[in-house]
N, C-alpha and C positions, 0 to 999 in steps of 0.2 A: 689427483696430483701425484706425479711420479716420485717426487721427493719423499713421500711417505713410505713407499715400497723400498726405495733405495736406502733410506736411513734405517729401515727395519732390518735389512740384510746386514747393515753395519753393527746393529745392536746384537743380532744373532751371532755374528762372528766374534764379537768381544765377549759374549757369554761363554762361547766355547773356549776362547783364550783364557778366561778366568778358571774354567773347569780344569784345563790342562795345568795351569799354574797351581791350582789347589792340589792336584794329584802329585805334583812335584814336591810341594811342601809336606803333604801327608807322608811321603816316602823319604823324608830327609834323613832318617836313621835306618833305612832298609839296606841290608848288605848287598852290594853289587848293583844297586839301582842306578839306572841311567835316566837323567832328566829328559823330558820331552819338550818340543817346541811346536806350536801351531803355526802352519804355513798357509797363507791366504793368496788368492788370485782374484783379479777383477772379473766381473760377469760380462755378458754380451753388451754390445754397444748399439744404440739406436742412431741410424744415420739420418740427420736432418738436411744435410747438404753434402754431396759427394765431392771430394777433392779430385783434381786431375781431369775433370770433364771440361768441354769447351765453355767459355764464358758466353754471355748474352750476344756479344758481337761476332763470336766465332773466330776471333783473331788471336785468342790465347786460351789458356787453361786456368781453371780455378786453382790457386796455389794451396789453399787450405780449406778443408771441409769442416763440417760441424757434426761431431759424433758425441752422443750423450751416453755416458757409462751408466749401467743399470744396477750397480752395486758390487758386492764382494761375496765370495764363497770360500769355504774351507777346501783347501787342496790336499793337505796332508798334516798328520801329527807325527813329527820326525823325532826318533830317538837320538839323542846326542851321545854317541858312544866314546866319550872321553874317559880317560883313566881317573878312577877315584883314588883318594888317599889310602895307603896301606896302614892299617891299624893293628899294632902288635897285641895279641891276645895271650900268647904263651901256651895255647891249647894245641897239642900235637896233631890233632885231626883238623885244625883250621888251616885252610890253604887259600892262598891269594895268587892271582895271575898278575905279574908285573909286565904289562905290555899286551900284545894282541892274543886273542884266543878265547875259547870257551870250554868249560868242562862239559863232558858228555854224560848224560843220565838216561837210564832206562825207564821211560815213563810208562803210564798205563797201556796195557796191551802190547808191551815190548817196543813201543815207539821211541826212537832216539830224540831226546830233548836236550837243550843246551842252557847253561847257566854260568854266571860270573860269581855266584854265591858259593863259596867254598867252605861253609860251615858244615863239615861233614862229621859223622860219628859211625860207630859200628852197631849192627843189629845183633839179635840173639845168636846168629850163626857166625858172627865175626866179619860179616861183609861190610865194606865201606859203603855208607848210604848217606843221603841228604836228610835234612831235618824232617821231611815228610815221608821218609822211609824208602825213597827210590834209590836203586842200586846205581852206584857210579860205574860208568862204562869206560874202559874195560874193568870187569869185576875183579876185586881184590878181597881176600879173606885173611884176616889177622888171626894167628893162632891164639888159643886161649891163654897160654902160658907166657905170652910175650910181655917183656918188661919194658921195652922201649920201641917206638916206631919212629923211623927217620925217613923223611922225603927230601931228596936233593932237588936242585934247581931244574933239572931236566925231567923230574917226575918219577924217578926210580924210587920205589918204596921198600925199605928194609925193616926187618924185625930183629930185635935182640932177644934171643931165647936162651934161658939157662942151660948150661951144658954144651953150648956150641961156641967155638972159639971165634968165629966171625959172624957178623949179622947175616941173616938170610934174606935173599932177594925175593919179595913177594910178587912183584910185577912192576909194570911200567904204565904210568898215567900218561895219556896222550891229550892233546888239545886239538880243537877244531877251529878253523878260520873260514870266513865266507867272503865272496867277492863284494857283497853289500850287506853289512851288518844291520843297516837301517831297515832292511826288507824282512827281517825275522818277525814272526808273529808272537806277541806276548801271550802266554797261557796262564799267567797268574802264578803265585808261588815262586817267583824269581826264575821261571822257566820259559824258554822260547822254542819255537818250532820253526823248522826249515820251510821256506816257501819258494815259489818260482821267482819272486823278486829278490830273495836273498842269494840265490844261486846254491849250487851243491857244496856241502862242507868238504874241506880238505884237512885230513888228520895229519898231525905232526908232533914232534917232541919238543918240549920246552927248551928254549935257548937256541933252536935252529933258526935260520933266516925266516923272518916273518912271524915268528911265535915268541911270545913272552916267556919269562921264566916263572917257575912255581916257587912261592915263598911259604915255607912251613911256619905255623905259629902266627900267621897274619890273616886279616880279612880285609877285603876292599870295601871301603866306605862308599856311600852314595856320593855321586858327583854333583849333587844339588847344592848350589850357592845360595844360602838364605838371603843375602844382600841383593843379589841379582833378581831373585824371585820377587821380593818385595817391591823392587823398582819396576819390574814387569807388571806386577799387580796394580800399582798406582797408575801406570801408563794405560793399562786396559780399562781401568775404572773411569779415567778421564775421557778416553775415547767413547765409552759407552754413554757417558753423560752428554758429550757433544752430539752424538747421534740422537739422543733423546730430545735435546733442544731443537735439533733440526725438525723432528717430527712435530714438536709443539708449534714451531714457527710455521711449518707447512700447513698444519691443521688450522691455525688462525688465519693464514692467507686464504685458504680454501673457503673458510666460513665467511670471510669478508667478500670474496667473489660471489658466493651464493647470495648474500644479502643484496649486493649490487645488481644482481640479475632479476630480483623480484620486482 
């Protein structure tokens, strides 16, 4: 009975849906995390009667056919790149992007990776790095005798050094934007990699057209809405149970038919 296979695809789809929701909830406190949403499409259709063909008398056409759908499949797990709330931390090396853009990071092997997590610090050499020790690109080195570090909204980094009358410019942080942010490939550790789907990055300065501003002393919270996730979880659970009931009903019908044929 086809209903068994059709309902099974529905159960598999809702299982994936619950797994996506579980990952969202697990990362509810992850800095810069963007929630995901499972997208589904229907499967192939089996044609029982073709529409638009001549009817039996040949004087007209069949206005409607009979097509039976064979279930559902996962089409994509889409990242919802909406702005998260900016949370004030007071840490001078915590940076948040208010608007579009990604920080650039030198990943393993020198590959450029991208992140919205601006929880930076300095390493033993004074270089600005991520929590995993990856150097922020373009590289900036903070002198050891620095008493204060200031980052303005455009990404210029200044250091206050004893004996100097004016703050010293250490460098300029730049941001990268993509034609399709959803096409970036997640690498874990709040890092993303460029793909053919994302398009090539375009670097720019904070505050310019198309780029957000950089806020010092802030971090971007996860954009996961716990109320929405619980609502989605309840909906997925009910859909799973309904598909389960379809399988039970189809199995009972198949058993009845088998008994009748004996």
